[in-house]
N, C-alpha and C positions, 0 to 999 in steps of 0.2 A: 504494500500500500504506500502511495506517495505521501510525504508529509504535507499537511495542510498549511495554509498561510498562518493560521493561529498558532500551530505548534512551533513554526519557525520563529514567530514573534516571541513566544515564551522562552525559547532558547536564547534569543538576543537579550531579553531582559535579565535572564539568569546570569549570562556572561557579564553584563553591565554591572550588576550588583556585586558579583564576585570581585571585579576589578576595583569597585569603590571600597569594598571591605578590606582589600589589600592595601590600597593607597591611603586610606583614612588615618591609620596609626602613624604612618610615616609623616603625614601632614601635621598631626598633633605633636609628634616629637620635635619636628622642625620648628613649629610655632613656639613650643615651650623653651627651646634653646634660644630662639630670637628674643623671647620675653626676658629670659635670664640675662642675656647680654645687654639688653636695654635697661635693666634694673640696677646696673652697677652704680653705686653711689659715688659722687664726685665731691672732692674737698670744696669747702666754701669759706672764704674770708668775709667777715662781717664787720662793718664799721670802719674805724680808723686804727692805725698802728698804736695810738696811745689811748684809744677808747673803743675797744672792739671785742670780737669773739671769733671762734673757729668751730666749724662743723666738719665731721667726717675727715678729720685730720689724717695726714700720712706721717708715719714715724720715720725718722732717719735712723737707719741701722747703726749699731755701735761702731762699725768700721767698714771701710770700703777700699777700693784700689786707689789710694792717694790721700786718704783722710782717716782720722780717728776721732771719735766723739769724746770730748773732755769729760772727766769724772764729775766736775761741777754740774755740767748739763744733765748728766744722768741723775745725780742726786736731787736736782731741782725739778726733774721730770720735764725739762724744757727742751724736748727733742722732736717737736711736732711742727708741721707747717702745711701750707697748701702744696699740692702735688708739683706745681711748677717750681716752687722754691727747692723742694727736695731734689728734683731733677737737675736744677742749676748747680746745687752743691756737689752732687756726684760728678756731673760732667766737667765742671771747671777744675776741680781738684784732680780729676783723672787726666785732664789736659796737661796740667803742670807736672804731674807724676810721669807722664809719657815723655815730656820734653826734657825733664831733668830727673833722671832715674834716681829713685830713692827718696824723693821729696814727699814728705808726709805732713799734711795740714792738720792742726789741732782745731777742730770745730767746737765752738762754744754754744751758748744758748740760742735756741729758736723760740718757740712758744710752748705753752702747756697744751695738753690735749684739747681742751675746750676754749683755749685762749683766755682772755681776761687779764687781770693784774698779774704781772710777772715779777718775781723776786729780783731785786737789784736793777730793775729797768723801768723807765717811764713808758717805753713803747713795748715791742715784742708781744702785742696783745692779740693780733689777728692772723698770725701765720705767715707774715710777709717779711720778717726780719731774721737775720742770722749774724752771729759774731764769728769772725775768723781770727785766731791768734796768728801772728806773723810767722813766716818762714824765717829761720835763724841759722847763723853759722857759728861754729865754735871758734876758739882762738886759733885753731889750725886751718880755718877756712873750710871746714867740712859741714855739710848740711846735717843738722841734728833735730830729732824730735823733741818737743817740749810738752810738759803737762800743765803749764800755767802760762798766763799772759805776761809778757815781759815788756816794760816800757823802754823806749829808745830815744836818745837825744838827737840833736840836729845833724850830728856827724855819723849817725847810725850805730852808735855804741850803746850797749845796755846800761841803763841807769841802776837797775836793781835786779840781779846782783851786778855791781859796777864792773864794766869792761869785760864781763864774762862772755858775752855774745855780741855778734854783729848782725845788723839788719840785713837780711838776704835780699838785696834789691832786685837781683835777676828773677828769682822765683816769685817775689811779691809782685813785681810788674807783670810777670806772666799770668798770675792770678787775676789781676785787675783787667788785663787785656782779654782774658777768657770770659770774664764776667760781663764786660760791656759789649762783647761781640756775639754773645751766645743767643741762640734762638729759643732756648729752653724757657726763658722768662725775660721780661724787660726790666732792667735795673734802673731805678730812679736815683738812688744815692749810694755812695760808698763813703761813709763817715770815717775820717782819718785825720791825724794831726797835720797841720800845714807844713811843718818842717819835714815830715816824712813824704808828703805829697811832692814837695820840691825835689827830694832825692829820686822819687819814682819817675817824675816827668823828665828829669835830667838824664836818667838812664834810658828812658824810652827814646829820647832824641838821639842819644849816643849809639844805640843799638839799631837804629834805622827804622823805627816804627813809623807808620804813615802819619802825616800831619793831621789827617782827619781823626785817626784813632787817638792821637795825643790831645787834640782839641776836645774830643768827647770826654776823655778821661779827666781833663781839667775842669769840665763843667760838672761831672758827676761826683768827683772827689770833693769833699767839703769837711771842714772842721766845725762841729757844732759849737755854739757859743757857750754852752753850759758844761761841756766835757771835751777834754783835749784829744781823746782817742789816740794816745801815743803808745798803747800796748795792744791794739787790735783794730781790724777792719770791722765796721758795722755796715752790713749790706741790707738794703731795702729794695724790694721789687714793687712794681706797680700792680694794681688789682688785675688779676687774670680776667680776660674778656667775659668769660662765662659766669664770673662772680658778681658782675654788676646787675642791678643797682644796689644790691645789699652791701657790697664792698665799695668804699669811698677813698679816692685819692685826694691828696692835697699837696700843694706845691707845684713846681713847674712840670710841664709835660714836654720832654725834649722833642724838638722838631724833626729829628731823624727817625723817630719811632712812629710806626703806623699801626 
């Protein structure tokens, strides 16, 4: 007996529903994976550096290729920031480490996990600030790691302990250059003592840095009126684009940044 039109139609519908039954779970799995990917929480800087908070903070690991987190930062639990700041710290210190083998940066305070008031700081409240101790040389001219911040005079000699270390102008300039040219985050300020800025800019000119890079560094480096910053760099980045309008910048917006 030849199959009727209706029996052929039933077979078609049966095959159709079998195919749907096979593909549906695949679709559900794919959808759930997409939803999981889109539900990743992003760090959020809120308010101002001196009056702010931090959500979904990223933690800076205790060590990386080119840096070590200072014990004081661990004790104060001040090792958190927005993702862009964490990436900038890792990238810039790695750049210096790659250029000058053995260079290890001692990274100081960032912010606390949820931001807010920070011990020993007026700012560092919303995940956009970090302190870097300087790269230093010992009396033999060798790069050495340090566990505390050391102040330096206008000639680049340690004040305390006196004459024990030299300001490592090559590596410190390499860090400044890496920070201001990085695409990981936009640096607004590098707070540092004027006499050390002078040493850094003189070295930059002597080693052939571009006039544009030197000019930008001159704008970004600044000695705050209330603190000399002769023992560390204090770096501040602009609000990440995705954090606005909750995050607020104040001060100049450098014209070369887009």
